[in-house]
mmCIF file as Biopython writes it, N, C-alpha, C and O atoms, coordinates in Angstrom:
data_model
#
loop_
_atom_site.group_PDB
_atom_site.id
_atom_site.type_symbol
_atom_site.label_atom_id
_atom_site.label_alt_id
_atom_site.label_comp_id
_atom_site.label_asym_id
_atom_site.label_entity_id
_atom_site.label_seq_id
_atom_site.pdbx_PDB_ins_code
_atom_site.Cartn_x
_atom_site.Cartn_y
_atom_site.Cartn_z
_atom_site.occupancy
_atom_site.B_iso_or_equiv
_atom_site.auth_seq_id
_atom_site.auth_asym_id
_atom_site.pdbx_PDB_model_num
ATOM 1   N N  . MET A ? 1  ? 1.010   3.080  -1.581 1.0 0.0 1  A 1 
ATOM 2   C CA . MET A ? 1  ? 0.101   3.655  -2.534 1.0 0.0 1  A 1 
ATOM 3   C C  . MET A ? 1  ? 0.159   5.176  -2.406 1.0 0.0 1  A 1 
ATOM 4   O O  . MET A ? 1  ? 0.252   5.711  -1.301 1.0 0.0 1  A 1 
ATOM 5   N N  . LYS A ? 2  ? 0.102   5.855  -3.529 1.0 0.0 2  A 1 
ATOM 6   C CA . LYS A ? 2  ? 0.133   7.317  -3.524 1.0 0.0 2  A 1 
ATOM 7   C C  . LYS A ? 2  ? -1.265  7.862  -3.767 1.0 0.0 2  A 1 
ATOM 8   O O  . LYS A ? 2  ? -2.033  7.321  -4.562 1.0 0.0 2  A 1 
ATOM 9   N N  . TRP A ? 3  ? -1.578  8.945  -3.064 1.0 0.0 3  A 1 
ATOM 10  C CA . TRP A ? 3  ? -2.872  9.617  -3.196 1.0 0.0 3  A 1 
ATOM 11  C C  . TRP A ? 3  ? -2.622  11.067 -3.565 1.0 0.0 3  A 1 
ATOM 12  O O  . TRP A ? 3  ? -1.681  11.690 -3.074 1.0 0.0 3  A 1 
ATOM 13  N N  . ARG A ? 4  ? -3.461  11.594 -4.422 1.0 0.0 4  A 1 
ATOM 14  C CA . ARG A ? 4  ? -3.374  13.002 -4.799 1.0 0.0 4  A 1 
ATOM 15  C C  . ARG A ? 4  ? -4.124  13.828 -3.756 1.0 0.0 4  A 1 
ATOM 16  O O  . ARG A ? 4  ? -5.257  13.505 -3.399 1.0 0.0 4  A 1 
ATOM 17  N N  . VAL A ? 5  ? -3.495  14.881 -3.277 1.0 0.0 5  A 1 
ATOM 18  C CA . VAL A ? 5  ? -4.125  15.747 -2.279 1.0 0.0 5  A 1 
ATOM 19  C C  . VAL A ? 5  ? -4.146  17.184 -2.794 1.0 0.0 5  A 1 
ATOM 20  O O  . VAL A ? 5  ? -3.342  17.578 -3.639 1.0 0.0 5  A 1 
ATOM 21  N N  . ILE A ? 6  ? -5.085  17.945 -2.261 1.0 0.0 6  A 1 
ATOM 22  C CA . ILE A ? 6  ? -5.200  19.362 -2.596 1.0 0.0 6  A 1 
ATOM 23  C C  . ILE A ? 6  ? -4.882  20.150 -1.332 1.0 0.0 6  A 1 
ATOM 24  O O  . ILE A ? 6  ? -5.512  19.959 -0.292 1.0 0.0 6  A 1 
ATOM 25  N N  . LEU A ? 7  ? -3.914  21.023 -1.434 1.0 0.0 7  A 1 
ATOM 26  C CA . LEU A ? 7  ? -3.418  21.800 -0.301 1.0 0.0 7  A 1 
ATOM 27  C C  . LEU A ? 7  ? -3.685  23.277 -0.576 1.0 0.0 7  A 1 
ATOM 28  O O  . LEU A ? 7  ? -3.265  23.809 -1.604 1.0 0.0 7  A 1 
ATOM 29  N N  . GLU A ? 8  ? -4.386  23.936 0.350  1.0 0.0 8  A 1 
ATOM 30  C CA . GLU A ? 8  ? -4.720  25.349 0.178  1.0 0.0 8  A 1 
ATOM 31  C C  . GLU A ? 8  ? -4.402  26.118 1.454  1.0 0.0 8  A 1 
ATOM 32  O O  . GLU A ? 8  ? -4.630  25.631 2.561  1.0 0.0 8  A 1 
ATOM 33  N N  . SER A ? 9  ? -3.873  27.322 1.283  1.0 0.0 9  A 1 
ATOM 34  C CA . SER A ? 9  ? -3.605  28.160 2.454  1.0 0.0 9  A 1 
ATOM 35  C C  . SER A ? 9  ? -4.740  29.160 2.635  1.0 0.0 9  A 1 
ATOM 36  O O  . SER A ? 9  ? -5.364  29.599 1.668  1.0 0.0 9  A 1 
ATOM 37  N N  . ASP A ? 10 ? -4.993  29.509 3.885  1.0 0.0 10 A 1 
ATOM 38  C CA . ASP A ? 10 ? -5.988  30.523 4.222  1.0 0.0 10 A 1 
ATOM 39  C C  . ASP A ? 10 ? -5.239  31.840 4.388  1.0 0.0 10 A 1 
ATOM 40  O O  . ASP A ? 10 ? -4.444  31.978 5.318  1.0 0.0 10 A 1 
ATOM 41  N N  . PRO A ? 11 ? -5.475  32.809 3.509  1.0 0.0 11 A 1 
ATOM 42  C CA . PRO A ? 11 ? -4.718  34.060 3.592  1.0 0.0 11 A 1 
ATOM 43  C C  . PRO A ? 11 ? -4.974  34.857 4.870  1.0 0.0 11 A 1 
ATOM 44  O O  . PRO A ? 11 ? -4.136  35.664 5.273  1.0 0.0 11 A 1 
ATOM 45  N N  . GLU A ? 12 ? -6.111  34.641 5.502  1.0 0.0 12 A 1 
ATOM 46  C CA . GLU A ? 12 ? -6.428  35.386 6.727  1.0 0.0 12 A 1 
ATOM 47  C C  . GLU A ? 12 ? -5.728  34.814 7.954  1.0 0.0 12 A 1 
ATOM 48  O O  . GLU A ? 12 ? -5.231  35.561 8.796  1.0 0.0 12 A 1 
ATOM 49  N N  . THR A ? 13 ? -5.691  33.477 8.051  1.0 0.0 13 A 1 
ATOM 50  C CA . THR A ? 13 ? -5.114  32.848 9.246  1.0 0.0 13 A 1 
ATOM 51  C C  . THR A ? 13 ? -3.709  32.303 9.020  1.0 0.0 13 A 1 
ATOM 52  O O  . THR A ? 13 ? -2.948  32.129 9.972  1.0 0.0 13 A 1 
ATOM 53  N N  . GLY A ? 14 ? -3.363  32.034 7.761  1.0 0.0 14 A 1 
ATOM 54  C CA . GLY A ? 14 ? -2.077  31.427 7.465  1.0 0.0 14 A 1 
ATOM 55  C C  . GLY A ? 14 ? -2.079  29.918 7.635  1.0 0.0 14 A 1 
ATOM 56  O O  . GLY A ? 14 ? -1.068  29.265 7.375  1.0 0.0 14 A 1 
ATOM 57  N N  . ASP A ? 15 ? -3.210  29.351 8.073  1.0 0.0 15 A 1 
ATOM 58  C CA . ASP A ? 15 ? -3.318  27.899 8.229  1.0 0.0 15 A 1 
ATOM 59  C C  . ASP A ? 15 ? -3.474  27.241 6.861  1.0 0.0 15 A 1 
ATOM 60  O O  . ASP A ? 15 ? -3.764  27.903 5.864  1.0 0.0 15 A 1 
ATOM 61  N N  . TRP A ? 16 ? -3.275  25.929 6.837  1.0 0.0 16 A 1 
ATOM 62  C CA . TRP A ? 16 ? -3.365  25.158 5.606  1.0 0.0 16 A 1 
ATOM 63  C C  . TRP A ? 16 ? -4.466  24.116 5.724  1.0 0.0 16 A 1 
ATOM 64  O O  . TRP A ? 16 ? -4.566  23.418 6.732  1.0 0.0 16 A 1 
ATOM 65  N N  . ALA A ? 17 ? -5.290  24.015 4.688  1.0 0.0 17 A 1 
ATOM 66  C CA . ALA A ? 17 ? -6.321  22.980 4.598  1.0 0.0 17 A 1 
ATOM 67  C C  . ALA A ? 17 ? -5.882  21.998 3.525  1.0 0.0 17 A 1 
ATOM 68  O O  . ALA A ? 17 ? -5.258  22.379 2.535  1.0 0.0 17 A 1 
ATOM 69  N N  . ILE A ? 18 ? -6.215  20.731 3.731  1.0 0.0 18 A 1 
ATOM 70  C CA . ILE A ? 18 ? -5.793  19.700 2.788  1.0 0.0 18 A 1 
ATOM 71  C C  . ILE A ? 18 ? -6.869  18.627 2.705  1.0 0.0 18 A 1 
ATOM 72  O O  . ILE A ? 18 ? -7.493  18.283 3.709  1.0 0.0 18 A 1 
ATOM 73  N N  . CYS A ? 19 ? -7.081  18.100 1.497  1.0 0.0 19 A 1 
ATOM 74  C CA . CYS A ? 19 ? -8.070  17.036 1.334  1.0 0.0 19 A 1 
ATOM 75  C C  . CYS A ? 19 ? -7.614  16.069 0.253  1.0 0.0 19 A 1 
ATOM 76  O O  . CYS A ? 19 ? -6.782  16.391 -0.594 1.0 0.0 19 A 1 
ATOM 77  N N  . CYS A ? 20 ? -8.180  14.885 0.312  1.0 0.0 20 A 1 
ATOM 78  C CA . CYS A ? 20 ? -7.948  13.852 -0.690 1.0 0.0 20 A 1 
ATOM 79  C C  . CYS A ? 20 ? -9.303  13.564 -1.327 1.0 0.0 20 A 1 
ATOM 80  O O  . CYS A ? 20 ? -10.120 12.853 -0.744 1.0 0.0 20 A 1 
ATOM 81  N N  . ARG A ? 21 ? -9.549  14.107 -2.515 1.0 0.0 21 A 1 
ATOM 82  C CA . ARG A ? 21 ? -10.860 13.977 -3.154 1.0 0.0 21 A 1 
ATOM 83  C C  . ARG A ? 21 ? -11.193 12.545 -3.537 1.0 0.0 21 A 1 
ATOM 84  O O  . ARG A ? 21 ? -12.366 12.205 -3.696 1.0 0.0 21 A 1 
ATOM 85  N N  . GLU A ? 22 ? -10.183 11.705 -3.689 1.0 0.0 22 A 1 
ATOM 86  C CA . GLU A ? 22 ? -10.430 10.297 -4.021 1.0 0.0 22 A 1 
ATOM 87  C C  . GLU A ? 22 ? -11.028 9.538  -2.839 1.0 0.0 22 A 1 
ATOM 88  O O  . GLU A ? 22 ? -11.576 8.448  -3.008 1.0 0.0 22 A 1 
ATOM 89  N N  . LEU A ? 23 ? -10.922 10.115 -1.644 1.0 0.0 23 A 1 
ATOM 90  C CA . LEU A ? 23 ? -11.467 9.519  -0.428 1.0 0.0 23 A 1 
ATOM 91  C C  . LEU A ? 23 ? -12.448 10.523 0.181  1.0 0.0 23 A 1 
ATOM 92  O O  . LEU A ? 23 ? -12.038 11.372 0.972  1.0 0.0 23 A 1 
ATOM 93  N N  . PRO A ? 24 ? -13.728 10.443 -0.170 1.0 0.0 24 A 1 
ATOM 94  C CA . PRO A ? 24 ? -14.710 11.438 0.277  1.0 0.0 24 A 1 
ATOM 95  C C  . PRO A ? 24 ? -14.696 11.647 1.794  1.0 0.0 24 A 1 
ATOM 96  O O  . PRO A ? 24 ? -14.751 10.692 2.569  1.0 0.0 24 A 1 
ATOM 97  N N  . GLY A ? 25 ? -14.622 12.900 2.190  1.0 0.0 25 A 1 
ATOM 98  C CA . GLY A ? 25 ? -14.629 13.245 3.606  1.0 0.0 25 A 1 
ATOM 99  C C  . GLY A ? 25 ? -13.269 13.178 4.274  1.0 0.0 25 A 1 
ATOM 100 O O  . GLY A ? 25 ? -13.151 13.481 5.462  1.0 0.0 25 A 1 
ATOM 101 N N  . CYS A ? 26 ? -12.247 12.788 3.539  1.0 0.0 26 A 1 
ATOM 102 C CA . CYS A ? 26 ? -10.903 12.679 4.110  1.0 0.0 26 A 1 
ATOM 103 C C  . CYS A ? 26 ? -10.213 14.036 3.989  1.0 0.0 26 A 1 
ATOM 104 O O  . CYS A ? 26 ? -9.680  14.387 2.936  1.0 0.0 26 A 1 
ATOM 105 N N  . THR A ? 27 ? -10.234 14.787 5.083  1.0 0.0 27 A 1 
ATOM 106 C CA . THR A ? 27 ? -9.663  16.130 5.105  1.0 0.0 27 A 1 
ATOM 107 C C  . THR A ? 27 ? -8.828  16.321 6.364  1.0 0.0 27 A 1 
ATOM 108 O O  . THR A ? 27 ? -8.936  15.557 7.324  1.0 0.0 27 A 1 
ATOM 109 N N  . SER A ? 28 ? -8.007  17.342 6.341  1.0 0.0 28 A 1 
ATOM 110 C CA . SER A ? 28 ? -7.229  17.683 7.521  1.0 0.0 28 A 1 
ATOM 111 C C  . SER A ? 28 ? -6.760  19.127 7.383  1.0 0.0 28 A 1 
ATOM 112 O O  . SER A ? 28 ? -7.158  19.835 6.458  1.0 0.0 28 A 1 
ATOM 113 N N  . ALA A ? 29 ? -5.915  19.551 8.307  1.0 0.0 29 A 1 
ATOM 114 C CA . ALA A ? 29 ? -5.397  20.918 8.290  1.0 0.0 29 A 1 
ATOM 115 C C  . ALA A ? 29 ? -4.134  20.983 9.133  1.0 0.0 29 A 1 
ATOM 116 O O  . ALA A ? 29 ? -3.781  20.024 9.820  1.0 0.0 29 A 1 
ATOM 117 N N  . GLY A ? 30 ? -3.465  22.114 9.075  1.0 0.0 30 A 1 
ATOM 118 C CA . GLY A ? 30 ? -2.280  22.320 9.890  1.0 0.0 30 A 1 
ATOM 119 C C  . GLY A ? 30 ? -1.888  23.779 9.900  1.0 0.0 30 A 1 
ATOM 120 O O  . GLY A ? 30 ? -2.319  24.557 9.049  1.0 0.0 30 A 1 
ATOM 121 N N  . GLU A ? 31 ? -1.072  24.144 10.862 1.0 0.0 31 A 1 
ATOM 122 C CA . GLU A ? 31 ? -0.594  25.525 10.948 1.0 0.0 31 A 1 
ATOM 123 C C  . GLU A ? 31 ? 0.468   25.809 9.895  1.0 0.0 31 A 1 
ATOM 124 O O  . GLU A ? 31 ? 0.678   26.960 9.512  1.0 0.0 31 A 1 
ATOM 125 N N  . THR A ? 32 ? 1.144   24.746 9.420  1.0 0.0 32 A 1 
ATOM 126 C CA . THR A ? 32 ? 2.142   24.889 8.362  1.0 0.0 32 A 1 
ATOM 127 C C  . THR A ? 32 ? 1.819   23.887 7.256  1.0 0.0 32 A 1 
ATOM 128 O O  . THR A ? 32 ? 1.045   22.951 7.453  1.0 0.0 32 A 1 
ATOM 129 N N  . GLU A ? 33 ? 2.422   24.102 6.100  1.0 0.0 33 A 1 
ATOM 130 C CA . GLU A ? 33 ? 2.240   23.178 4.980  1.0 0.0 33 A 1 
ATOM 131 C C  . GLU A ? 33 ? 2.711   21.774 5.369  1.0 0.0 33 A 1 
ATOM 132 O O  . GLU A ? 33 ? 2.044   20.783 5.071  1.0 0.0 33 A 1 
ATOM 133 N N  . GLU A ? 34 ? 3.851   21.701 6.030  1.0 0.0 34 A 1 
ATOM 134 C CA . GLU A ? 34 ? 4.408   20.413 6.437  1.0 0.0 34 A 1 
ATOM 135 C C  . GLU A ? 34 ? 3.490   19.695 7.423  1.0 0.0 34 A 1 
ATOM 136 O O  . GLU A ? 34 ? 3.281   18.486 7.321  1.0 0.0 34 A 1 
ATOM 137 N N  . GLU A ? 35 ? 2.939   20.453 8.384  1.0 0.0 35 A 1 
ATOM 138 C CA . GLU A ? 35 ? 2.037   19.857 9.370  1.0 0.0 35 A 1 
ATOM 139 C C  . GLU A ? 35 ? 0.773   19.332 8.689  1.0 0.0 35 A 1 
ATOM 140 O O  . GLU A ? 35 ? 0.297   18.248 9.025  1.0 0.0 35 A 1 
ATOM 141 N N  . ALA A ? 36 ? 0.230   20.084 7.743  1.0 0.0 36 A 1 
ATOM 142 C CA . ALA A ? 36 ? -0.964  19.639 7.025  1.0 0.0 36 A 1 
ATOM 143 C C  . ALA A ? 36 ? -0.685  18.353 6.252  1.0 0.0 36 A 1 
ATOM 144 O O  . ALA A ? 36 ? -1.522  17.450 6.229  1.0 0.0 36 A 1 
ATOM 145 N N  . LEU A ? 37 ? 0.478   18.264 5.623  1.0 0.0 37 A 1 
ATOM 146 C CA . LEU A ? 37 ? 0.833   17.054 4.876  1.0 0.0 37 A 1 
ATOM 147 C C  . LEU A ? 37 ? 0.976   15.849 5.806  1.0 0.0 37 A 1 
ATOM 148 O O  . LEU A ? 37 ? 0.524   14.754 5.469  1.0 0.0 37 A 1 
ATOM 149 N N  . GLU A ? 38 ? 1.592   16.036 6.957  1.0 0.0 38 A 1 
ATOM 150 C CA . GLU A ? 38 ? 1.703   14.940 7.925  1.0 0.0 38 A 1 
ATOM 151 C C  . GLU A ? 38 ? 0.322   14.534 8.438  1.0 0.0 38 A 1 
ATOM 152 O O  . GLU A ? 38 ? 0.041   13.347 8.602  1.0 0.0 38 A 1 
ATOM 153 N N  . ASN A ? 39 ? -0.534  15.521 8.689  1.0 0.0 39 A 1 
ATOM 154 C CA . ASN A ? 39 ? -1.873  15.227 9.204  1.0 0.0 39 A 1 
ATOM 155 C C  . ASN A ? 39 ? -2.725  14.474 8.190  1.0 0.0 39 A 1 
ATOM 156 O O  . ASN A ? 39 ? -3.500  13.598 8.573  1.0 0.0 39 A 1 
ATOM 157 N N  . ILE A ? 40 ? -2.595  14.800 6.891  1.0 0.0 40 A 1 
ATOM 158 C CA . ILE A ? 40 ? -3.408  14.095 5.895  1.0 0.0 40 A 1 
ATOM 159 C C  . ILE A ? 40 ? -2.917  12.656 5.735  1.0 0.0 40 A 1 
ATOM 160 O O  . ILE A ? 40 ? -3.711  11.766 5.433  1.0 0.0 40 A 1 
ATOM 161 N N  . LYS A ? 41 ? -1.632  12.420 5.932  1.0 0.0 41 A 1 
ATOM 162 C CA . LYS A ? 41 ? -1.134  11.038 5.884  1.0 0.0 41 A 1 
ATOM 163 C C  . LYS A ? 41 ? -1.825  10.199 6.950  1.0 0.0 41 A 1 
ATOM 164 O O  . LYS A ? 41 ? -2.259  9.078  6.686  1.0 0.0 41 A 1 
ATOM 165 N N  . GLU A ? 42 ? -1.924  10.749 8.155  1.0 0.0 42 A 1 
ATOM 166 C CA . GLU A ? 42 ? -2.603  10.045 9.244  1.0 0.0 42 A 1 
ATOM 167 C C  . GLU A ? 42 ? -4.093  9.886  8.941  1.0 0.0 42 A 1 
ATOM 168 O O  . GLU A ? 42 ? -4.671  8.831  9.200  1.0 0.0 42 A 1 
ATOM 169 N N  . ALA A ? 43 ? -4.711  10.929 8.393  1.0 0.0 43 A 1 
ATOM 170 C CA . ALA A ? 43 ? -6.139  10.866 8.066  1.0 0.0 43 A 1 
ATOM 171 C C  . ALA A ? 43 ? -6.416  9.794  7.013  1.0 0.0 43 A 1 
ATOM 172 O O  . ALA A ? 43 ? -7.415  9.081  7.108  1.0 0.0 43 A 1 
ATOM 173 N N  . ILE A ? 44 ? -5.547  9.674  6.019  1.0 0.0 44 A 1 
ATOM 174 C CA . ILE A ? 44 ? -5.718  8.653  4.979  1.0 0.0 44 A 1 
ATOM 175 C C  . ILE A ? 44 ? -5.567  7.264  5.586  1.0 0.0 44 A 1 
ATOM 176 O O  . ILE A ? 44 ? -6.343  6.363  5.266  1.0 0.0 44 A 1 
ATOM 177 N N  . GLN A ? 45 ? -4.581  7.080  6.456  1.0 0.0 45 A 1 
ATOM 178 C CA . GLN A ? 45 ? -4.401  5.779  7.109  1.0 0.0 45 A 1 
ATOM 179 C C  . GLN A ? 45 ? -5.636  5.402  7.911  1.0 0.0 45 A 1 
ATOM 180 O O  . GLN A ? 45 ? -6.086  4.257  7.853  1.0 0.0 45 A 1 
ATOM 181 N N  . LEU A ? 46 ? -6.188  6.344  8.656  1.0 0.0 46 A 1 
ATOM 182 C CA . LEU A ? 46 ? -7.391  6.073  9.446  1.0 0.0 46 A 1 
ATOM 183 C C  . LEU A ? 46 ? -8.593  5.812  8.551  1.0 0.0 46 A 1 
ATOM 184 O O  . LEU A ? 46 ? -9.421  4.956  8.861  1.0 0.0 46 A 1 
ATOM 185 N N  . TYR A ? 47 ? -8.696  6.536  7.451  1.0 0.0 47 A 1 
ATOM 186 C CA . TYR A ? 47 ? -9.802  6.368  6.509  1.0 0.0 47 A 1 
ATOM 187 C C  . TYR A ? 47 ? -9.799  4.954  5.929  1.0 0.0 47 A 1 
ATOM 188 O O  . TYR A ? 47 ? -10.849 4.329  5.783  1.0 0.0 47 A 1 
ATOM 189 N N  . LEU A ? 48 ? -8.608  4.461  5.602  1.0 0.0 48 A 1 
ATOM 190 C CA . LEU A ? 48 ? -8.479  3.158  4.953  1.0 0.0 48 A 1 
ATOM 191 C C  . LEU A ? 48 ? -8.449  1.990  5.934  1.0 0.0 48 A 1 
ATOM 192 O O  . LEU A ? 48 ? -8.540  0.833  5.524  1.0 0.0 48 A 1 
ATOM 193 N N  . GLN A ? 49 ? -8.323  2.283  7.216  1.0 0.0 49 A 1 
ATOM 194 C CA . GLN A ? 49 ? -8.259  1.242  8.237  1.0 0.0 49 A 1 
ATOM 195 C C  . GLN A ? 49 ? -9.603  0.521  8.313  1.0 0.0 49 A 1 
ATOM 196 O O  . GLN A ? 49 ? -10.647 1.168  8.390  1.0 0.0 49 A 1 
ATOM 197 N N  . PRO A ? 50 ? -9.585  -0.811 8.293  1.0 0.0 50 A 1 
ATOM 198 C CA . PRO A ? 50 ? -10.855 -1.539 8.390  1.0 0.0 50 A 1 
ATOM 199 C C  . PRO A ? 50 ? -11.529 -1.303 9.735  1.0 0.0 50 A 1 
ATOM 200 O O  . PRO A ? 50 ? -10.867 -1.129 10.759 1.0 0.0 50 A 1 
ATOM 201 N N  . GLU A ? 51 ? -12.830 -1.300 9.712  1.0 0.0 51 A 1 
ATOM 202 C CA . GLU A ? 51 ? -13.616 -1.117 10.936 1.0 0.0 51 A 1 
ATOM 203 C C  . GLU A ? 51 ? -13.380 -2.319 11.838 1.0 0.0 51 A 1 
ATOM 204 O O  . GLU A ? 51 ? -13.582 -3.459 11.418 1.0 0.0 51 A 1 
ATOM 205 N N  . SER A ? 52 ? -12.955 -2.076 13.068 1.0 0.0 52 A 1 
ATOM 206 C CA . SER A ? 52 ? -12.641 -3.174 13.982 1.0 0.0 52 A 1 
ATOM 207 C C  . SER A ? 52 ? -13.837 -3.586 14.831 1.0 0.0 52 A 1 
ATOM 208 O O  . SER A ? 52 ? -13.815 -4.649 15.450 1.0 0.0 52 A 1 
ATOM 209 N N  . THR A ? 53 ? -14.877 -2.762 14.869 1.0 0.0 53 A 1 
ATOM 210 C CA . THR A ? 53 ? -16.050 -3.076 15.671 1.0 0.0 53 A 1 
ATOM 211 C C  . THR A ? 53 ? -17.079 -3.788 14.802 1.0 0.0 53 A 1 
ATOM 212 O O  . THR A ? 53 ? -17.550 -3.218 13.819 1.0 0.0 53 A 1 
ATOM 213 N N  . PRO A ? 54 ? -17.435 -5.023 15.147 1.0 0.0 54 A 1 
ATOM 214 C CA . PRO A ? 54 ? -18.436 -5.724 14.340 1.0 0.0 54 A 1 
ATOM 215 C C  . PRO A ? 54 ? -19.798 -5.054 14.474 1.0 0.0 54 A 1 
ATOM 216 O O  . PRO A ? 54 ? -20.180 -4.593 15.550 1.0 0.0 54 A 1 
ATOM 217 N N  . LEU A ? 55 ? -20.512 -5.012 13.371 1.0 0.0 55 A 1 
ATOM 218 C CA . LEU A ? 55 ? -21.846 -4.426 13.378 1.0 0.0 55 A 1 
ATOM 219 C C  . LEU A ? 55 ? -22.864 -5.458 13.824 1.0 0.0 55 A 1 
ATOM 220 O O  . LEU A ? 55 ? -22.794 -6.622 13.429 1.0 0.0 55 A 1 
ATOM 221 N N  . THR A ? 56 ? -23.799 -5.034 14.639 1.0 0.0 56 A 1 
ATOM 222 C CA . THR A ? 56 ? -24.879 -5.898 15.085 1.0 0.0 56 A 1 
ATOM 223 C C  . THR A ? 56 ? -26.160 -5.416 14.421 1.0 0.0 56 A 1 
ATOM 224 O O  . THR A ? 56 ? -26.535 -4.249 14.533 1.0 0.0 56 A 1 
ATOM 225 N N  . ILE A ? 57 ? -26.813 -6.321 13.737 1.0 0.0 57 A 1 
ATOM 226 C CA . ILE A ? 57 ? -28.054 -5.968 13.060 1.0 0.0 57 A 1 
ATOM 227 C C  . ILE A ? 57 ? -29.209 -6.518 13.873 1.0 0.0 57 A 1 
ATOM 228 O O  . ILE A ? 57 ? -29.228 -7.695 14.232 1.0 0.0 57 A 1 
ATOM 229 N N  . GLY A ? 58 ? -30.154 -5.670 14.154 1.0 0.0 58 A 1 
ATOM 230 C CA . GLY A ? 58 ? -31.307 -6.093 14.933 1.0 0.0 58 A 1 
ATOM 231 C C  . GLY A ? 58 ? -32.383 -5.035 14.908 1.0 0.0 58 A 1 
ATOM 232 O O  . GLY A ? 58 ? -32.232 -3.998 14.262 1.0 0.0 58 A 1 
ATOM 233 N N  . ARG A ? 59 ? -33.442 -5.287 15.592 1.0 0.0 59 A 1 
ATOM 234 C CA . ARG A ? 59 ? -34.546 -4.334 15.649 1.0 0.0 59 A 1 
ATOM 235 C C  . ARG A ? 59 ? -34.275 -3.268 16.692 1.0 0.0 59 A 1 
ATOM 236 O O  . ARG A ? 59 ? -33.615 -3.505 17.704 1.0 0.0 59 A 1 
ATOM 237 N N  . VAL A ? 60 ? -34.794 -2.112 16.419 1.0 0.0 60 A 1 
ATOM 238 C CA . VAL A ? 60 ? -34.632 -0.987 17.346 1.0 0.0 60 A 1 
ATOM 239 C C  . VAL A ? 60 ? -35.914 -0.781 18.099 1.0 0.0 60 A 1 
ATOM 240 O O  . VAL A ? 60 ? -36.002 0.117  18.936 1.0 0.0 60 A 1 
#
């Protein structure tokens, strides 16, 4: 599946910020454009990964 990402450079630091607006809160960054793209791939995979810890509902 392909996701649209937004990649922006910081003119002061030279770092790159990247986000996937279709997945709220799914963001990453990198020192280079290539690193940011690799990092967002991992972030998207983690975002879409099902929660492995079962939730316990009870009184607090």
